[in-house]
PAZAPA-4460 file (N, C-alpha, C; in steps of 0.05 Angstrom, whole numbers, plus 32768, in hexadecimal, padded with zeros to 4 digits):
% residues 159
    n_x    n_y    n_z   ca_x   ca_y   ca_z    c_x    c_y    c_z   seq   type   mol
   868B   86AD   8595   86AF   86A8   85A1   86BE   86AE   8596     1      M     A
   86D6   86C5   859C   86EB   86C6   8596   86FB   86C2   859C     2      N     A
   8716   86A8   8595   8731   869F   85A2   873D   86A8   858E     3      R     A
   8752   86B0   85A5   8771   86B6   859F   8787   86A9   85A8     4      A     A
   878E   86A5   85A5   87AE   8697   85B2   87C6   86A3   85A7     5      N     A
   87D8   86A4   85B6   87EF   86B2   85AE   880B   86A1   85BB     6      H     A
   8816   868F   85B5   882B   867F   85B7   8840   8680   85A0     7      N     A
   8859   8682   85AF   8871   8689   85AA   8883   867C   858F     8      S     A
   8873   8658   8596   8879   8646   8583   8876   8649   8569     9      G     A
   8876   8626   8561   8872   8623   853D   8851   8620   853A    10      N     A
   8844   8636   852C   8824   8632   8529   8823   861D   8517    11      K     A
   882F   8611   850A   8829   85F6   84FA   882C   85D8   8517    12      N     A
   883C   85DE   8525   8836   85CF   853E   8818   85C1   8548    13      E     A
   881C   85A1   8543   8804   8597   8545   880A   8597   856D    14      K     A
   87E8   8595   8573   87EC   858B   8591   87E3   8573   858E    15      R     A
   87EE   8566   85A3   87ED   8546   85AC   87D2   854A   85BC    16      A     A
   87CD   8526   85B4   87AD   8520   85C0   87B8   851D   85DE    17      S     A
   87CF   851E   85E9   87D3   8517   8601   87D6   8530   8616    18      H     A
   87EC   852C   862B   87E7   8546   863E   87FC   8551   8635    19      I     A
   8800   856E   8636   8814   857D   8623   882C   8580   8637    20      S     A
   883F   8590   8635   8851   8599   864F   8852   85BA   8650    21      G     A
   8833   85BA   8654   882A   85DB   8653   881E   85D9   8675    22      T     A
   881E   85F3   8678   8807   85F5   8697   87F5   8610   868B    23      I     A
   87DF   8608   8693   87CB   8621   8687   87C8   862A   86A5    24      V     A
   87C3   8649   86A3   87BA   8659   86BC   879B   8663   86AF    25      C     A
   878E   8666   86B3   876F   8671   86B1   8771   868A   86C7    26      A     A
   876E   86A1   86BC   8775   86B5   86CA   8768   86D1   86C3    27      T     A
   8758   86E6   86DA   8757   86FB   86C8   876D   8714   86C8    28      R     A
   877F   8709   86D2   8795   871F   86DC   8798   873B   86EF    29      G     A
   877C   8736   86FE   8774   875A   8707   8791   8742   8728    30      G     A
   8781   8765   873F   8790   8759   8759   878A   8745   876D    31      E     A
   8775   873F   8765   8776   871A   8774   8778   870A   8766    32      G     A
   8783   8707   874D   8795   86F3   8744   87B4   86EE   8741    33      S     A
   87B5   8705   8752   87DB   8704   8754   87DE   86EA   8764    34      E     A
   87D6   86E2   877D   87E2   86C5   8782   87DA   86AF   876E    35      P     A
   87CA   86A6   875C   87C6   8699   874D   87DE   86A0   8733    36      T     A
   87DA   86B2   8730   87F8   86B4   8717   8814   86B3   8724    37      I     A
   8818   86BA   873A   8837   86AD   8742   8838   8698   8746    38      Q     A
   881D   8688   874F   881D   8666   875A   8823   865A   8739    39      G     A
   8814   8663   8728   8820   865A   870A   883A   865A   8700    40      A     A
   8843   8673   8704   885F   8672   86FC   8873   8662   870F    41      I     A
   886B   8663   8726   8882   864C   873A   887C   862D   872D    42      E     A
   8866   862B   872B   8861   860F   8721   8873   8607   8706    43      L     A
   886E   861C   86F4   8878   8621   86DC   8894   861C   86E0    44      A     A
   88A2   8622   86F2   88C1   862B   86F8   88C6   860B   8702    45      Q     A
   88BE   8605   871D   88BF   85EE   8721   88BE   85D4   8716    46      E     A
   88A5   85D8   86F9   88A3   85BB   86EB   88B4   85BA   86D3    47      R     A
   88B9   85DB   86CA   88CB   85DC   86B5   88BA   85D9   869F    48      E     A
   88A7   85E5   86A0   8889   85E2   868D   8885   8609   8686    49      L     A
   8879   8604   8668   8871   8617   865A   8859   861C   8667    50      R     A
   8855   863F   8667   8839   8643   8679   8825   8651   8662    51      L     A
   8809   864D   8664   87FD   8660   8657   87EE   866C   8669    52      T     A
   87ED   8683   8666   87D2   8697   8673   87B7   8691   8662    53      F     A
   87A0   868C   8670   878B   868F   865B   8776   86A3   8667    54      L     A
   876C   86B4   865C   875B   86C9   8663   8742   86BF   8652    55      Y     A
   872E   86C5   865E   8715   86C1   8652   8702   86D3   8659    56      I     A
   86F2   86DE   8640   86EB   86F2   8646   86CA   86F1   8647    57      A     A
   86BA   86F8   865F   86A8   86E2   8660   868E   86F9   865F    58      D     A
   867D   86F9   8651   866A   871D   8652   864E   870E   8664    59      L     A
   8650   86FF   8673   8631   86F5   8678   862A   8702   8690    60      E     A
   863E   8719   8695   862F   872C   86AA   861B   8745   8692    61      F     A
   8621   8747   867C   861B   8757   8670   85FF   8751   8663    62      M     A
   85F5   873A   8666   85D7   872F   8659   85C3   873A   8675    63      K     A
   85CC   8744   867F   85B6   875D   8695   85B1   8778   8698    64      H     A
   85C8   8782   867D   85C9   8799   867C   85B3   87A3   8665    65      T     A
   85AF   87BB   8660   85A2   87C8   8645   85B3   87D2   862D    66      T     A
   85D0   87D0   8636   85E6   87E0   8626   85DB   87DA   8603    67      M     A
   85D4   87B9   85FE   85D9   87B3   85E9   85F4   87B3   85D9    68      G     A
   860A   87BA   85DE   8624   87C1   85D5   8638   87A4   85DD    69      R     A
   862C   8791   85E0   8642   8776   85EE   8657   8772   85D7    70      T     A
   864C   876C   85B9   8666   876A   85AE   8678   8781   85B0    71      G     A
   8672   8796   85AC   868A   87A7   85B2   869D   87A8   85CF    72      R     A
   868D   87A6   85E3   8693   87A1   8602   86A9   8789   85FF    73      A     A
   869F   8776   85EF   86B1   875C   85F3   86C4   875D   85E0    74      G     A
   86C8   8770   85C8   86DD   8777   85C4   86F3   8780   85D2    75      E     A
   86E5   879C   85E2   86F8   87A7   85F3   8700   8791   8608    76      E     A
   86F2   8782   8613   86F8   8771   862A   8712   8757   8621    77      L     A
   870F   875A   8609   8720   8742   85FA   8738   874C   85FB    78      R     A
   8738   8766   85E9   8755   8777   85ED   8765   877D   860D    79      K     A
   8751   877F   861D   8755   8784   8631   8767   876E   8645    80      M     A
   875C   875A   8637   8767   873C   8649   877A   8739   8635    81      G     A
   8785   873A   861A   879C   873C   860C   87B3   8749   861E    82      E     A
   87AC   876B   8620   87BE   877A   8629   87C5   8766   864A    83      F     A
   87B8   8766   865C   87C0   875D   866F   87C8   8737   8671    84      I     A
   87C8   8725   865A   87DD   8710   8658   87F4   871B   8656    85      M     A
   87F5   872D   8642   880C   872D   8635   8826   873E   864E    86      L     A
   8815   874D   865D   8827   8751   8676   882E   8731   868D    87      T     A
   881C   8725   868A   8826   8711   8699   8833   8703   8690    88      L     A
   8835   86F8   866D   8846   86EA   865D   8865   86FD   8668    89      V     A
   8868   8711   8667   887B   8724   866F   888E   8719   867F    90      E     A
   887A   8715   8696   8885   8714   86BA   8888   86F2   86B7    91      R     A
   8880   86E9   86B0   8887   86C8   86AA   889B   86C4   86A6    92      A     A
   88A1   86DD   868A   88B7   86D6   867A   88DE   86DD   868C    93      Q     A
   88D2   86EB   8697   88E6   86FE   86A8   88E6   86F1   86C1    94      Q     A
   88DE   86DA   86CF   88DE   86C3   86D8   88EA   86A3   86D2    95      A     A
   88F2   86A5   86B5   88FA   8697   86A8   88E7   8684   869C    96      G     A
   88D0   8686   86A2   88BE   8676   869D   88B8   867F   8671    97      V     A
   88B5   8661   8664   88B1   8665   864F   888B   8670   864E    98      E     A
   887E   8684   8641   8864   867F   8646   8852   8694   862E    99      A     A
   8847   868C   8630   882F   8698   861A   880D   869E   8623   100      D     A
   87FC   869F   8610   87E3   86AC   8619   87CD   86A8   8605   101      F     A
   87BD   869F   8609   879D   8695   8604   8781   86A9   8604   102      A     A
   8776   86AD   85F7   8762   86C7   85FE   874B   86BA   85EB   103      V     A
   8730   86B2   8600   8717   86A6   85F6   8709   86B7   8600   104      R     A
   86F4   86B8   85EF   86D7   86CA   85F9   86BF   86B8   85F7   105      Q     A
   86AB   86B8   8610   869D   86AC   860B   868C   869F   8629   106      G     A
   8688   8693   8630   8678   8685   864A   8693   8672   8656   107      H     A
   86A0   8680   8671   86B3   8676   867A   86B2   865B   8684   108      F     A
   86A4   8649   8689   86A7   8629   8692   86AB   8619   866D   109      R     A
   8696   8629   865A   8698   8619   864B   86B4   8622   8633   110      E     A
   86BE   8634   863B   86D3   8645   862A   86EF   8631   863B   111      E     A
   86E9   862E   8650   8705   8624   8663   870A   860C   8658   112      L     A
   86F2   85F9   8655   86ED   85DC   8658   86F9   85D3   8637   113      L     A
   86F0   85E8   8621   86F5   85ED   860A   8713   85EE   860B   114      G     A
   8721   85FE   8610   873C   8605   860C   8747   85EE   861B   115      Y     A
   8746   85E2   8631   874E   85C5   8641   8754   85B0   862C   116      L     A
   8738   85A9   8622   8734   8597   860E   874B   8597   85EF   117      E     A
   874C   85B1   85EF   875A   85B3   85D6   8779   85AF   85D6   118      E     A
   878A   85C3   85EB   87A4   85BE   85F3   87A9   85AE   8609   119      T     A
   8797   859D   861B   87A2   8585   8627   87BB   858A   8639   120      H     A
   87B2   859D   864D   87D4   85A7   8655   87DD   85A1   866F   121      P     A
   87F4   859B   867B   87F8   8584   8694   87E1   858C   86AA   122      A     A
   87E3   85AB   86AB   87D4   85AF   86C5   87C6   85C9   86C2   123      V     A
   87B2   85D3   86CF   87A5   85EC   86CC   87A4   85F4   86E7   124      L     A
   87A5   8617   86E4   87B1   861C   86FA   879C   8635   86FB   125      V     A
   878C   862F   8715   8771   863F   871D   8778   864D   8742   126      L     A
   8768   8661   873D   8769   8673   8750   8753   866A   8769   127      G     A
   8759   866D   8783   873C   8669   878D   873A   8680   8797   128      T     A
   8722   8686   87A0   8718   869F   87A7   8720   86B1   87BE   129      P     A
   872A   86CC   87B7   8730   86E4   87C4   871F   86F0   87CC   130      Q     A
   8720   86F9   87E7   870D   8705   87FB   870C   8727   87E4   131      K     A
   86EE   872F   87DA   86EC   8745   87CE   86F3   873C   87B4   132      D     A
   86FF   872E   87B0   8706   872F   8789   8706   871C   877E   133      T     A
   86FC   8701   8788   86F3   86E7   8777   86DB   86E8   876E   134      G     A
   86D0   86D9   875C   86B1   86D5   8749   86B0   86C0   8757   135      F     A
   86BC   86AC   8759   86AE   8694   8768   86B1   868B   878B   136      F     A
   86A5   8679   878D   86AE   867B   87AF   86B3   865D   87AC   137      D     A
   86BF   8659   87C5   86D7   8638   87C7   86C5   8621   87BD   138      Q     A
   86AF   8622   87BC   869E   860F   87B6   8698   8607   879E   139      S     A
   8698   8621   8791   8691   8620   8776   86AB   8616   8761   140      R     A
   86C4   8629   876A   86DB   8622   8763   86E7   8609   875F   141      I     A
   86DF   85FC   8777   86E7   85DD   8778   86CE   85CC   876D   142      S     A
   86BB   85D0   876A   86AE   85C0   8759   86B0   85C5   8737   143      S     A
   86BC   85E6   872F   86C2   85E0   8717   86DC   85D4   870F   144      L     A
   86F1   85CD   872F   870B   85C4   8729   8703   8598   8726   145      A     A
   86F5   8599   8737   86E7   857B   872F   86D9   8578   8713   146      Q     A
   86CD   8587   8708   86C4   858A   86EE   86D5   8582   86E2   147      E     A
   86EC   859A   86DA   86FF   8599   86CE   8711   857A   86C8   148      I     A
   8717   857B   86E4   872E   855A   86E7   8718   8547   86D5   149      E     A
   8700   853D   86DC   86F0   8525   86D5   86E3   8528   86B3   150      E     A
   86E0   8542   86A6   86DB   8543   8688   86F3   854B   867B   151      Q     A
   870C   8551   8684   8721   8556   8677   8739   8542   867B   152      T     A
   873E   853E   8691   8751   852B   869F   8767   8542   86A8   153      G     A
   875E   855C   86A5   8778   8575   86AC   8777   8578   86C9   154      V     A
   878A   856C   86D6   878E   856E   86F0   878C   858E   86F9   155      P     A
   8780   859B   870D   877F   85B4   8714   8790   85BD   8734   156      V     A
   879E   85C9   872D   87A9   85D1   8741   879C   85F5   8744   157      K     A
   8791   85F2   8760   877F   860B   876F   8796   861C   8787   158      L     A
   8797   863A   877A   87B0   8645   878D   87A5   8654   879F   159      V     A
***
């Protein structure tokens, strides 16, 4: 598992064990993510909270290939995610929102739950399935949202 956090704040700052003043938006950053990204930016503006974009490079799909280069592919996917997240941070900052990003590599569900347990955000923003671009159907995303709320105590806003 590779993990990268890109915060503009004090690196020695300790996270409180209670809810932080941050909104986390888990996103791939693609075309289908546009409503999610915009919704997260608007929520951060309304609540005057910091926004963290979270990208999880999940190579699960590569288990079914014979390429044998998942390490290199994982690194490339992580770098691509960092680039996408940088553009989202810039966009949020242009909208007057303090923003940063984090990149994780591993199984999506496990990495997401782990990140939320580490950071204790005020809310998690997830996208609802968009026609032809979503990886989850509505029942799976709703089930994931409920699981997140039960396991971490972090409220989930589906956009």
